[in-house]
C-alpha positions as CSV (number, residue, x, y, z in Angstrom):
1,X,77.9,89.6,19.4
2,X,78.3,86.1,20.6
3,X,79.1,86.3,24.0
4,X,83.2,85.5,25.6
5,X,83.0,82.2,25.2
6,X,85.9,79.7,27.0
7,X,88.5,77.5,25.3
8,X,86.8,74.7,26.1
9,X,83.3,76.0,25.3
10,X,84.8,76.6,21.9
11,X,86.3,73.6,21.7
12,X,83.1,71.7,22.4
13,X,81.2,74.1,19.6
14,X,83.5,72.6,17.1
15,X,83.6,69.2,18.1
16,X,79.6,69.8,17.8
17,X,79.7,71.5,14.4
18,X,82.7,68.3,13.0
19,X,79.8,65.8,14.7
20,X,76.4,67.3,12.8
21,X,77.6,67.3,9.6
22,X,77.4,64.8,7.6
23,X,80.5,64.8,4.8
24,X,82.9,65.0,8.4
25,X,80.9,62.2,10.5
26,X,81.5,59.8,7.0
27,X,85.0,60.1,5.2
28,X,86.8,59.1,2.9
29,X,89.8,60.5,2.6
30,X,92.9,59.4,0.0
31,X,96.3,60.9,0.7
32,X,100.1,59.7,1.3
33,X,100.7,57.2,4.6
34,X,103.7,58.9,6.5
35,X,105.1,58.1,10.2
36,X,102.4,54.7,10.5
37,X,103.4,53.8,14.4
38,X,101.7,50.9,16.0
39,X,101.2,52.0,20.3
40,X,102.0,49.6,23.0
41,X,98.3,50.4,23.7
42,X,97.3,48.4,20.1
43,X,96.1,52.0,18.4
44,X,98.1,53.1,15.1
45,X,98.6,56.8,15.0
46,X,99.9,57.7,11.2
47,X,99.5,60.8,8.7
48,X,98.2,61.7,5.6
49,X,99.8,63.9,3.2
50,X,98.6,65.6,0.4
51,X,100.5,68.0,-2.1
52,X,100.8,70.8,0.2
53,X,99.2,70.2,3.3
54,X,98.7,67.1,6.3
55,X,96.1,65.2,8.7
56,X,96.7,63.4,12.0
57,X,94.8,60.5,12.1
58,X,94.4,57.7,14.8
59,X,93.2,54.0,14.3
60,X,92.1,52.5,17.6
61,X,92.9,49.6,18.8
62,X,89.2,47.9,17.6
63,X,89.4,48.6,14.5
64,X,93.6,48.3,13.9
65,X,93.1,44.7,14.7
66,X,91.7,44.7,11.2
67,X,94.7,46.1,9.5
68,X,97.2,43.8,8.4
69,X,100.8,44.6,9.0
70,X,100.7,45.8,4.6
71,X,101.2,49.6,5.4
72,X,104.2,51.4,5.0
73,X,104.9,54.9,4.2
74,X,104.9,56.6,1.0
75,X,101.7,54.1,0.6
76,X,98.9,55.7,-1.3
77,X,96.0,54.7,0.8
78,X,92.2,55.4,1.2
79,X,91.5,56.4,4.8
80,X,87.6,55.7,5.8
81,X,86.3,56.8,9.2
82,X,85.3,60.5,10.4
83,X,86.6,64.2,11.4
84,X,86.7,65.1,15.0
85,X,88.6,67.7,17.7
86,X,91.4,66.3,20.1
87,X,90.8,68.8,22.4
88,X,94.1,68.4,24.6
89,X,95.7,69.7,21.5
90,X,93.3,71.9,19.9
91,X,94.2,70.3,16.5
92,X,91.5,68.1,14.4
93,X,92.2,64.9,13.1
94,X,90.7,61.6,11.3
95,X,89.5,58.8,13.2
96,X,90.1,56.2,10.9
97,X,88.3,53.3,10.7
98,X,89.7,51.3,8.3
99,X,92.4,51.6,5.6
100,X,92.9,50.3,2.5
101,X,95.8,50.3,0.0
102,X,95.2,52.8,-3.4
103,X,99.2,52.7,-5.0
104,X,99.5,49.2,-7.2
105,X,102.4,48.2,-4.2
106,X,100.7,48.5,-1.8
107,X,98.0,46.7,-3.3
108,X,100.4,44.2,-4.3
109,X,101.9,43.6,-0.4
110,X,98.2,43.8,1.3
111,X,97.0,41.0,-1.1
112,X,99.9,38.8,-0.7
113,X,99.4,39.1,3.3
114,X,95.8,38.8,3.4
115,X,96.3,35.8,0.8
116,X,98.9,34.1,2.9
117,X,97.0,34.5,6.3
118,X,93.7,33.0,4.9
119,X,95.4,29.9,3.5
120,X,96.9,29.2,6.9
121,X,93.4,29.8,8.4
122,X,92.1,26.8,5.5
123,X,90.0,28.9,3.8
124,X,91.1,28.3,0.5
125,X,91.5,24.4,0.6
126,X,89.7,22.1,-1.4
127,X,88.3,20.2,1.3
128,X,86.3,22.9,2.6
129,X,84.6,23.5,-0.8
130,X,80.7,22.7,-1.2
131,X,79.5,20.8,-4.5
132,X,77.2,22.9,-6.8
133,X,73.7,21.7,-6.8
134,X,73.0,19.1,-9.7
135,X,69.3,20.5,-10.1
136,X,69.5,24.2,-9.2
137,X,65.4,25.8,-9.1
138,X,66.4,28.7,-7.4
139,X,69.5,30.8,-7.4
140,X,70.3,34.3,-5.8
141,X,72.7,36.8,-8.1
142,X,74.7,39.3,-5.9
143,X,75.3,41.7,-9.0
144,X,74.6,45.3,-10.5
145,X,71.4,45.3,-11.3
146,X,72.0,47.3,-14.6
147,X,75.2,45.4,-15.7
148,X,75.6,43.6,-18.1
149,X,76.5,40.6,-15.5
150,X,72.7,39.8,-14.5
151,X,71.8,39.8,-18.4
152,X,74.3,37.3,-19.2
153,X,73.4,35.2,-16.3
154,X,69.5,35.2,-16.5
155,X,70.0,34.9,-20.7
156,X,71.9,31.3,-19.9
157,X,69.5,29.9,-17.4
158,X,66.5,30.8,-20.4
159,X,68.2,28.7,-22.7
160,X,70.0,26.0,-20.5
161,X,67.3,25.7,-17.4
162,X,64.4,27.6,-17.5
163,X,62.9,26.0,-14.3
164,X,64.8,27.9,-12.0
165,X,63.9,31.0,-10.5
166,X,66.7,33.3,-10.2
167,X,66.5,36.1,-7.9
168,X,68.6,39.7,-8.0
169,X,69.8,40.8,-4.9
170,X,71.1,44.3,-6.1
171,X,74.9,45.6,-5.1
172,X,77.4,47.9,-5.7
173,X,80.1,46.0,-7.2
174,X,82.8,48.9,-7.3
175,X,83.6,51.8,-5.7
176,X,83.0,53.7,-2.7
177,X,80.5,51.4,-0.3
178,X,81.1,48.3,-2.9
179,X,82.8,46.4,0.2
180,X,80.1,46.9,2.9
181,X,77.2,45.9,0.1
182,X,78.9,42.9,-1.4
183,X,79.1,41.8,2.2
184,X,75.9,42.4,2.7
185,X,74.6,41.0,-0.1
186,X,75.9,38.0,0.0
187,X,74.3,37.5,3.5
188,X,70.8,38.4,2.6
189,X,71.0,36.0,-0.6
190,X,72.5,33.1,1.4
191,X,69.5,33.3,3.7
192,X,66.6,33.4,1.3
193,X,64.7,30.5,1.6
194,X,64.4,28.4,-0.7
195,X,68.1,29.6,-2.7
196,X,70.3,26.7,-3.3
197,X,73.4,28.4,-4.8
198,X,74.6,31.7,-5.0
199,X,76.3,34.1,-8.0
200,X,78.3,36.4,-7.2
201,X,79.1,38.2,-10.8
202,X,80.3,41.5,-12.3
203,X,81.1,42.4,-15.5
204,X,84.7,43.6,-17.4
205,X,86.7,46.2,-16.1
206,X,89.9,47.5,-15.4
207,X,92.1,45.5,-12.2
208,X,91.2,48.0,-9.7
209,X,87.5,47.6,-10.1
210,X,87.9,44.0,-8.8
211,X,89.5,45.6,-5.6
212,X,87.2,44.9,-3.5
213,X,86.7,41.2,-4.0
214,X,90.1,40.8,-2.4
215,X,89.0,42.9,0.7
216,X,89.0,40.5,3.6
217,X,85.3,41.2,4.5
218,X,84.0,40.1,1.2
219,X,86.4,36.9,1.0
220,X,85.5,35.7,4.8
221,X,81.6,36.5,3.8
222,X,81.9,34.1,0.4
223,X,83.4,31.4,2.4
224,X,80.4,31.9,5.4
225,X,77.8,32.2,2.7
226,X,75.1,29.0,3.7
227,X,74.8,27.8,0.4
228,X,77.7,27.1,-2.5
229,X,78.9,30.3,-4.2
230,X,80.4,30.4,-7.3
231,X,82.2,33.5,-8.7
232,X,82.1,35.2,-12.6
233,X,84.4,38.6,-11.9
234,X,85.0,40.2,-14.8
235,X,87.4,39.3,-17.6
236,X,90.8,39.1,-16.2
237,X,93.3,36.7,-16.1
238,X,94.8,37.0,-12.5
239,X,92.0,35.9,-9.7
240,X,91.0,37.4,-7.0
241,X,90.6,36.1,-3.2
242,X,86.6,35.9,-3.6
243,X,87.5,33.6,-6.7
244,X,90.0,31.4,-4.4
245,X,87.5,31.3,-1.6
246,X,84.1,30.3,-3.7
247,X,82.7,26.9,-4.0
248,X,83.3,27.1,-8.1
249,X,84.8,30.1,-9.6
250,X,84.8,31.2,-13.4
251,X,86.4,34.1,-15.9
252,X,82.7,34.6,-16.5
253,X,79.4,35.8,-15.7
254,X,78.5,33.5,-18.4
255,X,81.4,30.7,-18.0
256,X,79.7,30.9,-14.3
257,X,75.7,30.2,-15.8
258,X,77.1,27.5,-17.6
259,X,78.7,25.9,-15.0
260,X,75.5,26.2,-12.7
261,X,72.9,25.6,-15.2
262,X,72.7,22.3,-16.3
263,X,71.9,22.0,-20.5
264,X,68.4,21.0,-20.4
265,X,69.4,18.9,-23.8
266,X,71.9,17.2,-22.1
267,X,69.2,16.6,-19.0
268,X,66.4,14.8,-21.6
269,X,69.2,12.6,-23.6
270,X,70.6,11.3,-20.1
271,X,67.1,11.1,-19.1
272,X,66.2,8.6,-22.6
273,X,69.3,6.7,-21.8
274,X,68.2,6.2,-18.3
275,X,64.8,5.1,-19.5
276,X,66.3,3.1,-21.6
277,X,68.9,1.5,-19.6
278,X,66.1,0.8,-16.9
279,X,64.0,-0.8,-19.6
280,X,66.5,-2.9,-20.3
281,X,67.4,-3.7,-16.4
282,X,64.0,-4.7,-16.0
283,X,64.0,-7.0,-18.8
284,X,66.8,-9.0,-17.6
285,X,65.9,-8.9,-14.0
286,X,62.2,-10.2,-15.2
287,X,63.8,-12.8,-17.5
288,X,66.3,-13.8,-14.1
289,X,62.9,-14.3,-11.8
290,X,61.3,-16.0,-14.7
291,X,63.6,-18.6,-14.7
292,X,64.5,-18.5,-11.2
293,X,60.1,-19.1,-11.1
294,X,60.2,-21.3,-13.2
295,X,63.2,-23.6,-11.6
296,X,61.4,-23.6,-8.1
297,X,58.1,-24.4,-9.5
298,X,59.9,-27.7,-10.7
299,X,61.8,-27.9,-7.6
300,X,58.4,-27.7,-5.8
301,X,56.6,-30.1,-8.2
302,X,59.5,-32.9,-7.5
303,X,60.0,-31.9,-3.9
304,X,55.7,-32.5,-3.9
305,X,55.7,-35.7,-5.7
306,X,58.6,-37.1,-3.8
307,X,56.8,-35.7,-0.1
308,X,52.8,-35.7,-1.1
309,X,51.8,-37.9,-4.6
310,X,54.4,-41.1,-4.5
311,X,53.0,-41.8,-0.8
312,X,49.8,-41.3,-1.7
313,X,50.0,-43.6,-4.8
314,X,51.1,-46.4,-2.8
315,X,48.7,-45.7,-0.4
316,X,46.0,-45.6,-3.0
317,X,47.5,-48.7,-4.3
318,X,46.9,-51.0,-1.0
319,X,43.5,-49.3,-0.9
320,X,42.7,-50.1,-3.8
321,X,44.0,-54.1,-3.4
322,X,42.3,-54.5,-0.5
323,X,39.0,-53.0,-2.1
324,X,39.9,-55.5,-4.7
325,X,40.0,-58.3,-2.2
326,X,37.2,-57.0,-0.2
327,X,35.1,-57.1,-3.6
328,X,35.9,-60.7,-4.6
329,X,35.1,-61.8,-1.4
330,X,31.4,-59.9,-1.4
331,X,31.1,-60.9,-5.1
332,X,31.8,-65.1,-3.9
333,X,29.7,-64.6,-0.9
334,X,26.3,-62.8,-3.1
335,X,26.6,-65.8,-5.8
336,X,26.5,-68.3,-2.7
337,X,23.9,-66.8,-1.1
338,X,22.0,-65.9,-4.7
339,X,22.5,-70.0,-5.5
340,X,21.0,-71.0,-2.3
341,X,17.9,-68.5,-2.7
342,X,17.8,-69.2,-6.1
343,X,17.9,-73.2,-4.8
344,X,15.0,-72.0,-2.5
345,X,12.7,-70.8,-5.3
346,X,13.2,-73.3,-7.5
347,X,12.0,-75.3,-5.0
348,X,8.9,-73.3,-4.0
349,X,8.2,-72.3,-8.1
350,X,4.7,-73.6,-9.2
351,X,6.2,-75.2,-12.9
352,X,7.2,-77.7,-10.4
353,X,4.3,-78.6,-9.5
354,X,2.9,-78.4,-12.7
355,X,6.0,-80.8,-14.2
356,X,4.6,-83.7,-11.6
357,X,1.1,-83.4,-14.0
358,X,-1.0,-80.7,-11.8
359,X,-2.7,-77.8,-13.4
360,X,-3.3,-74.1,-11.8
361,X,-6.7,-72.3,-12.2
362,X,-7.7,-68.8,-12.9
363,X,-10.2,-66.5,-13.8
364,X,-10.7,-64.8,-16.7
365,X,-9.4,-61.8,-14.7
366,X,-6.5,-63.6,-13.9
367,X,-7.5,-64.3,-10.1
368,X,-6.6,-67.2,-9.2
369,X,-9.2,-69.8,-8.0
370,X,-8.0,-72.1,-5.4
371,X,-11.2,-74.1,-4.4
372,X,-14.5,-75.0,-5.9
373,X,-16.4,-72.8,-3.9
374,X,-14.9,-69.9,-5.6
375,X,-16.5,-70.4,-8.8
376,X,-19.9,-71.1,-10.1
377,X,-21.5,-72.9,-13.4
378,X,-20.7,-71.2,-16.4
379,X,-18.0,-69.1,-15.4
380,X,-14.6,-68.7,-17.7
381,X,-11.5,-70.1,-16.4
382,X,-8.1,-70.6,-17.6
383,X,-6.0,-73.7,-16.7
384,X,-2.2,-73.1,-17.1
385,X,-0.1,-76.3,-17.6
386,X,3.6,-77.2,-17.9
387,X,3.7,-76.0,-21.4
388,X,0.5,-73.9,-22.3
389,X,-2.7,-73.1,-21.1
390,X,-6.1,-73.6,-22.0
391,X,-9.6,-71.6,-21.7
392,X,-13.2,-73.8,-20.3
393,X,-16.5,-73.1,-18.8
394,X,-18.2,-74.7,-16.1
395,X,-20.9,-77.0,-16.5
396,X,-21.2,-77.5,-12.6
397,X,-19.7,-77.1,-9.1
398,X,-19.6,-80.3,-6.9
399,X,-18.4,-80.7,-3.6
400,X,-15.8,-83.1,-4.4
401,X,-14.2,-80.8,-7.1
402,X,-15.3,-79.5,-10.3
403,X,-16.6,-80.7,-13.8
404,X,-15.4,-78.6,-16.7
405,X,-16.7,-78.4,-20.2
406,X,-13.3,-78.0,-22.3
407,X,-13.2,-75.2,-24.9
408,X,-9.9,-74.6,-26.9
């Protein structure tokens, strides 16, 4: 049997039991809001009503700053937090961390208030939206890994742009815990190395299924993502606040994929068109440069003629005239010298001597005979006259001259 406990010991023991309970430490409680009051300290106090019971709740200032002014008595809300014991009164209460609207009226007021507040911050301005990559080679998809949305995205990507690598970031997209998971998923996807865009998608469902995408944490995570975000959330006509914050929003996951992934057929046609345009442009440029080159060649030729050929031709003509003059002068001098030499040679010519009646004598071998002592009796000699030659034999040799015996 347990010993006697003081009031304080019992309170501490009950507090310990509350803290050790997994259920009581991570509560999600649905109820009707009553007695909602903001204290001057910044804390918020209210009561959650059930059909037959009620629970006191406290929202401390550090968490209360995230709750807008939409809550009103009578709203159906979902409170997350933990249960604990308030010792001074000996009661238990819920220490809330968040308050989210459940009823349609409360949801409408909450969404409107958040929309106006975020608009004032410029969160939805077109100027802050980024362009989607024209040829994404790596894309992260934040969605349920088992839903139809991821299959639709992969199918469209394979058909339109199979070069892209798809990375699925498994995320709970509805129900309890969806808000935190979507926020973490967007942060993780945007920081993956090489990722050029993030897709936030989910399949069709009721309007209530899209409530997590109207929560401030998710909206800010969309806007704060490091790379452009494109949304494709369900098949609803009305847009979520995440759609407004996204860089591009589409009505369905398939439409989002079609907007992000270029059609390879169009790309091939554009490449072919660009190739044809480049070829035509290249031909035009080559023709233009050819004309320019021909013009410059002609210009250089004319310039060369003016600056070099014409002056050189003039100089050559001067040199030619000088050469002709020099040659004529040299030729005249040469003819003069030649005439003098010819006259001198003519004066020395043996024919002159022969013409005066003299004759020349040579032996049969052609050696000249100038003296009688050079021949002997019986030698044959050749005697040259002005008009011919005669062969003779020496009969005798005398000191005063030869005595020849003529022979034809």
